C-alpha positions as CSV (number, residue, x, y, z in Angstrom):
1,X,101.7,69.3,109.6
2,X,103.3,66.0,110.9
3,X,106.9,65.0,110.5
4,X,106.0,62.3,108.1
5,X,104.2,64.7,105.8
6,X,107.2,67.1,106.0
7,X,109.5,64.2,105.3
8,X,107.6,63.2,102.2
9,X,107.5,66.7,100.9
10,X,111.2,67.2,101.7
11,X,112.0,64.0,99.8
12,X,110.6,65.5,96.6
13,X,112.6,68.7,96.8
14,X,115.8,69.5,95.0
15,X,119.2,69.6,96.7
16,X,119.5,72.9,98.5
17,X,122.5,74.7,99.9
18,X,121.0,74.3,103.4
19,X,121.2,70.5,103.1
20,X,124.8,70.6,101.9
21,X,125.7,72.7,104.9
22,X,123.9,70.3,107.1
23,X,125.7,67.3,105.7
24,X,129.0,69.2,106.1
25,X,128.3,70.0,109.7
26,X,127.3,66.5,110.5
27,X,130.5,65.1,108.9
28,X,132.7,67.5,110.9
29,X,131.0,66.5,114.1
30,X,132.0,62.8,113.7
31,X,135.7,63.0,114.1
32,X,138.4,65.6,115.0
33,X,141.2,66.3,112.6
34,X,144.9,66.4,113.7
35,X,147.0,68.9,111.8
36,X,149.6,67.3,109.6
37,X,153.1,68.6,109.0
38,X,153.5,66.8,105.7
39,X,154.8,68.9,102.9
40,X,152.5,67.3,100.4
41,X,149.5,68.2,102.5
42,X,150.7,71.7,103.1
43,X,151.4,72.2,99.4
44,X,148.1,70.7,98.2
45,X,145.5,71.0,101.0
46,X,142.2,69.1,100.5
47,X,139.2,71.3,99.7
48,X,136.7,72.2,102.4
49,X,134.2,69.5,103.2
50,X,131.3,71.7,102.0
51,X,133.0,72.3,98.6
52,X,133.8,68.6,98.3
53,X,130.2,67.6,98.9
54,X,128.9,70.1,96.3
55,X,131.4,68.7,93.7
56,X,130.2,65.2,94.4
57,X,126.6,66.3,94.0
58,X,127.3,68.0,90.8
59,X,129.3,65.2,89.2
60,X,127.1,62.3,90.3
61,X,123.8,64.2,89.9
62,X,122.7,62.7,93.2
63,X,119.2,63.4,94.5
64,X,117.8,64.4,97.8
65,X,116.7,60.9,99.0
66,X,120.3,59.6,98.6
67,X,121.6,62.5,100.6
68,X,119.0,61.9,103.3
69,X,120.1,58.3,103.6
70,X,123.7,59.5,103.8
71,X,122.8,61.7,106.7
72,X,121.4,58.7,108.6
73,X,124.6,56.7,108.0
74,X,126.7,59.7,109.2
75,X,124.6,59.9,112.4
76,X,125.0,56.2,113.0
77,X,128.8,56.4,112.5
78,X,129.0,59.4,114.9
79,X,127.3,57.2,117.5
80,X,129.8,54.4,116.9
81,X,133.1,56.3,116.6
82,X,134.9,57.0,119.9
83,X,135.3,60.6,121.1
84,X,139.1,60.4,121.4
85,X,139.8,59.4,117.8
86,X,141.6,61.7,115.5
87,X,142.0,61.6,111.8
88,X,144.0,63.2,109.0
89,X,143.0,66.0,106.7
90,X,141.1,63.7,104.2
91,X,139.4,61.6,106.9
92,X,136.2,63.6,106.8
93,X,136.1,63.4,103.0
94,X,136.6,59.6,103.1
95,X,133.8,59.2,105.7
96,X,131.3,61.2,103.7
97,X,132.2,59.5,100.4
98,X,131.8,56.1,102.0
99,X,128.4,56.9,103.4
100,X,127.3,58.3,100.1
101,X,128.4,55.2,98.2
102,X,126.5,53.0,100.6
103,X,123.3,55.1,100.3
104,X,123.5,55.1,96.5
105,X,124.0,51.4,96.3
106,X,121.2,50.7,98.9
107,X,118.5,52.9,97.3
108,X,119.3,52.7,93.6
109,X,119.4,49.6,91.4
110,X,122.1,51.2,89.2
111,X,124.5,53.4,91.0
112,X,128.0,54.6,89.9
113,X,130.9,52.2,90.3
114,X,133.7,52.9,92.8
115,X,136.0,53.9,89.9
116,X,133.4,56.5,88.9
117,X,133.3,57.8,92.5
118,X,137.1,58.0,92.5
119,X,136.9,60.3,89.4
120,X,134.2,62.4,91.1
121,X,136.7,63.3,93.9
122,X,138.9,65.2,91.3
123,X,142.0,63.1,92.1
124,X,141.7,63.3,95.9
125,X,141.1,59.5,96.3
126,X,141.9,56.5,94.2
127,X,139.7,53.5,93.4
128,X,141.5,51.3,95.9
129,X,140.9,53.9,98.6
130,X,137.2,54.0,97.8
131,X,137.0,50.2,98.0
132,X,138.7,50.2,101.4
133,X,136.4,52.9,102.8
134,X,133.3,51.1,101.7
135,X,134.5,47.8,103.3
136,X,135.4,49.5,106.6
137,X,132.0,51.3,106.9
138,X,130.2,48.0,106.3
139,X,132.2,46.5,109.1
140,X,131.4,49.4,111.4
141,X,127.6,49.0,110.6
142,X,127.9,45.2,111.0
143,X,126.5,45.0,107.4
144,X,123.2,46.5,108.5
145,X,122.3,49.2,106.1
146,X,118.5,49.2,106.7
147,X,116.8,52.6,107.0
148,X,113.6,53.4,108.9
149,X,111.3,56.4,109.0
150,X,112.1,57.0,112.6
151,X,115.8,57.2,111.7
152,X,115.2,59.7,108.9
153,X,112.9,61.8,111.1
154,X,115.4,61.9,114.0
155,X,118.5,62.6,111.9
156,X,116.8,65.2,109.7
157,X,115.0,67.0,112.5
158,X,116.9,70.3,112.0
159,X,116.0,70.4,108.3
160,X,112.4,69.5,109.0
161,X,112.1,72.2,111.7
162,X,113.4,74.8,109.2
163,X,110.9,73.5,106.6
164,X,108.0,73.8,109.1
165,X,109.0,77.3,110.0
166,X,109.3,78.3,106.4
167,X,105.9,76.9,105.6
168,X,104.5,78.7,108.6
169,X,106.0,82.0,107.4
170,X,104.6,81.5,103.9
171,X,101.1,80.7,105.2
172,X,101.2,83.8,107.5
173,X,102.4,86.0,104.5
174,X,99.5,84.6,102.4
175,X,97.0,85.3,105.1
176,X,98.3,88.8,105.5
177,X,98.1,89.4,101.8
178,X,94.6,88.1,101.6
179,X,93.6,90.3,104.6
180,X,95.1,93.4,102.9
181,X,93.3,92.6,99.7
182,X,90.0,92.2,101.5
183,X,90.6,95.5,103.4
184,X,91.3,97.3,100.2
185,X,88.1,95.9,98.6
186,X,86.1,96.8,101.7
187,X,87.4,100.4,101.9
188,X,87.4,101.0,98.1
189,X,86.3,104.6,97.2
190,X,82.8,105.1,96.0
191,X,81.8,106.6,92.7
192,X,81.0,109.9,94.3
193,X,84.6,110.0,95.7
194,X,85.9,109.2,92.2
195,X,83.8,112.1,90.9
196,X,85.3,114.5,93.5
197,X,88.8,113.3,92.9
198,X,88.5,112.7,89.2
199,X,89.0,116.3,88.1
200,X,92.4,117.7,87.7
201,X,93.1,121.4,87.1
202,X,89.4,122.1,87.1
203,X,88.7,119.7,84.2
204,X,86.3,117.0,85.2
205,X,87.1,113.5,84.0
206,X,84.5,111.5,82.0
207,X,84.0,109.1,84.9
208,X,83.4,112.0,87.3
209,X,80.6,113.5,85.1
210,X,78.8,110.3,84.3
211,X,79.0,108.2,87.5
212,X,77.4,109.0,90.8
213,X,77.0,107.1,94.1
214,X,74.0,106.0,96.0
215,X,74.6,108.6,98.7
216,X,74.4,111.5,96.2
217,X,71.1,113.2,97.0
218,X,71.0,115.1,93.7
219,X,70.7,111.9,91.7
220,X,68.8,109.7,94.2
221,X,65.3,108.6,93.4
222,X,62.4,109.3,95.8
223,X,61.1,106.4,97.8
224,X,57.5,105.0,97.4
225,X,56.4,106.8,100.6
226,X,57.7,110.1,99.4
227,X,56.1,109.6,96.0
228,X,52.7,108.9,97.6
229,X,52.9,111.9,99.9
230,X,53.9,114.1,96.9
231,X,50.9,112.9,94.8
232,X,48.5,113.4,97.7
233,X,49.8,117.0,98.3
234,X,49.5,117.8,94.6
235,X,46.0,116.4,94.4
236,X,44.9,118.4,97.5
237,X,46.3,121.6,96.0
238,X,44.5,121.0,92.7
239,X,41.3,120.4,94.5
240,X,41.7,123.6,96.6
241,X,42.4,125.7,93.5
242,X,39.6,124.1,91.4
243,X,37.1,125.0,94.1
244,X,37.9,128.8,93.6
245,X,37.7,128.7,89.8
246,X,34.3,129.4,88.2
247,X,33.7,127.4,85.1
248,X,32.0,129.1,82.1
249,X,29.5,127.1,80.2
250,X,29.8,127.1,76.5
251,X,26.8,128.1,74.3
252,X,26.5,128.1,70.5
253,X,25.6,131.8,70.4
254,X,28.4,133.1,72.6
255,X,28.5,134.0,76.3
256,X,25.4,133.9,78.4
257,X,24.3,136.6,80.7
258,X,24.7,134.4,83.8
259,X,28.2,133.5,82.9
260,X,29.2,137.1,82.2
261,X,27.7,138.2,85.6
262,X,29.6,135.4,87.4
263,X,32.9,136.4,85.8
264,X,32.8,140.2,85.8
265,X,29.9,141.1,88.0
266,X,28.2,142.9,85.1
267,X,24.4,143.2,84.7
268,X,22.4,141.8,81.8
269,X,22.2,145.1,79.9
270,X,25.9,145.6,79.8
271,X,26.5,142.0,78.8
272,X,24.0,142.3,76.0
273,X,25.6,145.6,74.8
274,X,29.0,144.1,74.9
275,X,27.7,141.1,73.0
276,X,26.1,143.3,70.2
277,X,29.1,145.7,69.9
278,X,31.4,144.9,67.0
279,X,34.9,143.8,67.6
280,X,37.5,146.4,67.3
281,X,40.5,145.6,65.1
282,X,44.0,145.3,66.5
283,X,46.0,148.5,65.9
284,X,49.6,148.4,65.0
285,X,51.4,151.7,64.2
286,X,48.2,153.6,63.6
287,X,47.0,151.0,61.1
288,X,45.3,147.7,61.0
289,X,47.4,144.6,61.2
290,X,46.7,142.5,58.1
291,X,47.0,138.8,58.9
292,X,47.4,136.7,55.9
293,X,45.9,133.2,56.3
294,X,48.4,130.4,56.1
295,X,47.7,128.0,53.3
296,X,47.7,124.4,54.0
297,X,49.1,123.4,50.6
298,X,52.7,122.5,50.1
299,X,53.3,124.9,47.3
300,X,52.1,127.9,49.2
301,X,54.2,126.9,52.2
302,X,57.3,126.5,50.1
303,X,56.8,129.9,48.4
304,X,56.2,131.5,51.7
305,X,59.5,130.0,53.1
306,X,61.4,131.2,50.0
307,X,60.0,134.7,50.2
308,X,60.8,134.8,53.9
309,X,64.4,133.8,53.5
310,X,64.8,136.0,50.4
């Protein structure tokens, strides 16, 4: 991702604590402060520059683009100010407020007035002091308050570098999460493993009794080749058995002599004698078993059922 794309995305973000700390560090690097021995300063010291910036952001509801322009003005002022210059305790507060006022009036059509900015300082500066600071900064910049993309990219390079690293970490974390999800889906347990693990304390779960996997041989279907070989083997066995079985032709009058000879090896006389001999009744407990014919009518069947159960 290019610096311009990062700059455009950073422009749409809300004000972050990192940006406040960056502005405070930039302001502190502009000028050195000489400790004062004034009793007023010792009694009521000015707030830290980071706390002062946060109060201004909260009171004025300033947005990220205005703070980005303020960072450019701070960097330009740092290049202009001599290195051997010292200020008082409120000099850094005055410098940042002057750059913020210039940025707000340059970018916004309707910005707070200087008397409003004086109120936003919580009594640290007056309206006259704010007017003086704005006029002095314009003289330092030679009334040139134009901003360019190169200036923004150069001054905000530390913030853009952090934003690029953060986006890279987020992209790496997303890729790692997707890889873990794909790995879990690829190595997900099969239905047979669920069946083995589904039982607890010897009681199988419903999923373990109903589902099965493809690798389970007990539930797998035979292939086409195995089915064909099975059918051929069954047909060959049937043909082999049928060759050893002697069929008996049916006649209207009973068994023929040839059929009887083929079955039992008896001669014709014995066959004829067996044919002419009367059938012996079936003996049960030294008596004949009387078999009552079953009637096909509904009434007889119902009476028989009632007598059987009674």
